[in-house]
N, C-alpha and C positions, 0 to 999 in steps of 0.2 A: 480611867484610873491609872495612876502612874505605876509602871511595871516595877515589881519588887526587885528585879535584878539590877536596877539602876539606883536603888536606895543608898548603897554604900559606895557608889561610884565617885572617884576623886575628880577634882576639876580638870586635871590633866587628861584623865581617861575620857571624861565627857567631851572635852575639846577635840580630842583625837577622833571620837565617834562622830561628832558633828562634821569634822573635816572629811572623814571617810564618806559620810552620807552626801555631802556637797559634791565631792569628787565623783561619786557614783552617778549622781543626777547629771552632772556636767558631761560625763563620759557617754551616757545614754543620749543626751541631747546632741552631742557632737557626732555620735554614730548616725543618728537619724538625719542630721544636717548633711553629713557626708554622703549618705545614700541618696538624698535629694539632689545633691550635686551630680552624682553619677547618672541620675535620670536625665539631666540636661544633655549629657553626651549621647545617651541612648536615643533621645528624641532627635538630636541633630543627625546622627547616623541614619536613622530611618528616613528623615526628610531628604538627606543626600541621595539615598537609594531611590526614593520616589521621584526626585527631580531627574536623576540620571536616566531612569527607565522612561519617564514621560517625554524626555527630549532626546531619546536615542535616535529616533527616525524623524523627528520634527524639531522645530526651533521655538523658543519662547518669543512672544511678540515684543517683550521688553525685558532687559536685565537692569535691576535696580541695585545700587551699592549703598549700604548704610556705612558711612565713614565712622572712624573712631579709634581704630587700632591698625597697626602696620600690617600690610599684606592683603588687605581686602580689595584694593583697586587692581593690583596686578593679577589677583585671583580672578576677578571679574573680567579683566581684559583677556585673560587666557580662555575663559568661557566664551567671550565674544569672538575669539578666533575660530571657535567651532561652529559658530552661528553667524556667518558673515553679514546677513541682512538684518540682524537684530539690532535695535537701538539700545543705547545705554543711558541710564539716568543715575547721576551720582548726587545723593542728598547729604547735606551737612558739610559742604565744602568750605574750607577756611577762606575768609574774604579776600586774602591776598593771592589766592590761587585762581586759575582760570583754565578753560579748556586748553589753551595754548601751553600753559605751564605744565599741565598734566601730560600733554603729548610730549613735551620736551623731556619729562622725567622717564617716560615709559616707552617712547616710540622705538627705541633701539631693540627692545625685546618683543614688543607688540605693536605692529603697524596699526595706526588708528585713523579712521575716517572721522574727522571732527564734526562733519555734518550729521553724523549719527549719534552725537553726544549732547546731552543736556545736563546742566548742573543746577543745584539748589544751594543757596547760601544762607537761608534763613534758619533751617533746622539746627538745634543745639542739643537735642537729646533724642531718645528713641521714639517717644510719643510724637515729637515734632517731625521726625523722619517719616513716620507712618502717615501723619497728616499731609506732609508735603507730597508724598507718593500718591495718596488718594486724590489730592487736588490736581496733580499732574495727569493722572489717568482720566479724571473727569473732564479735563480740557481736550482730550483726544477721543477719537472714536474707534481706532483700530486696535487698541491694546486690550486683550482679553486674558491671555495666559502670561503671567509675569513670574520671572525668576528673581528672588531676592537674595542678595549676597551679604554675608557678614561673617563673624567667627562662630564656631560651633557652640560656645557657651552662650551666645547672644540669641540664637535662633528661637528658643522656647519663649523668650519674652517678646520678641518681635511678633511671633505668631499669635500670642495672647492678645496683644494690643490690636493687631490687624483684624482679628476675628471679632473684636468688640467694637471697633470704630467703623468698620465697613458695613454699609447698609446691606440687609439681607436680599434686597432686590437687585443689587449690583451684580453684573455677570462675571466679575473677575475671578480667575482661578490663580491662587498664589502657590508657588513652589519655593522651597528654601534650600540653599546650599551654603554650608559653613566651612570656613577655613579651619583646617585641623590645627589644634593647639597642643604643644608639648607640655604636659603637666608635670614633667620631672623638674621643671624650673619653678622655684618658689613664687616668682612674680606671677606666673600664669595660674598657679594654684590659688593664689590670693584673689586674682580676678574672678575665678570661678566661684569661690566661696562668697565673694561680694555680690556676684550676680544673683545668687539665691535671695539675698536680702533685697536687691533691687526688684526682683520678680514679686516678692511678697508686698513690697511698698507699691508697686505698680498695680497689683491686684486690688489693693485698698483704694487707690486712686480711681480705678475703673468702676468700682462699686458706687462711687460718688458721681461718676460721669453722667450727665444728662443725656440719655439715649436719643432724645429728640433734638439735641443741639447740633447745629450746622457746623461742619468743619471744612 
């Protein structure tokens, strides 16, 4: 039944009430969305700590870099300096780049043994990065403990995809390390908020993924 207190409400008052209700709903949704964004950073921090502890006295068998934003390759190369014998796999490399061009860009700061580097040119998104990584691992026998490098906002989505596409019988242990992002810049904050949407979209995609499908 229509509330009596709205019987003599003017059109202007009614419009203002509707606007207030819409703004209240929007504020609540925005708050929960922002809290979800914060979870991304917490997950990345925990994964960073886990990776650091796991490789404090030992080295990963392979370091994998998911390209896409500035800073990931030099961050991975810095990690490689700590683990001299570890191989490096860079997935999603632009077709005009090569191992030699990567070395030319970064060799001044990070001496690189190009014999320990492999690149993948096919991947164009995170799902394809994961697929390329799994295919590379399956082509080798020696890689069991893998450190994956990306940005902090990206780690949660990578982990979700990897856990869904990796076979339960495969012996790989994945660890994650994210480049820290400065969220005082609007560009980076926008990327973080967009990443939440990408995670939701990816989750829907994975629900439709045929678990028996070969990759």
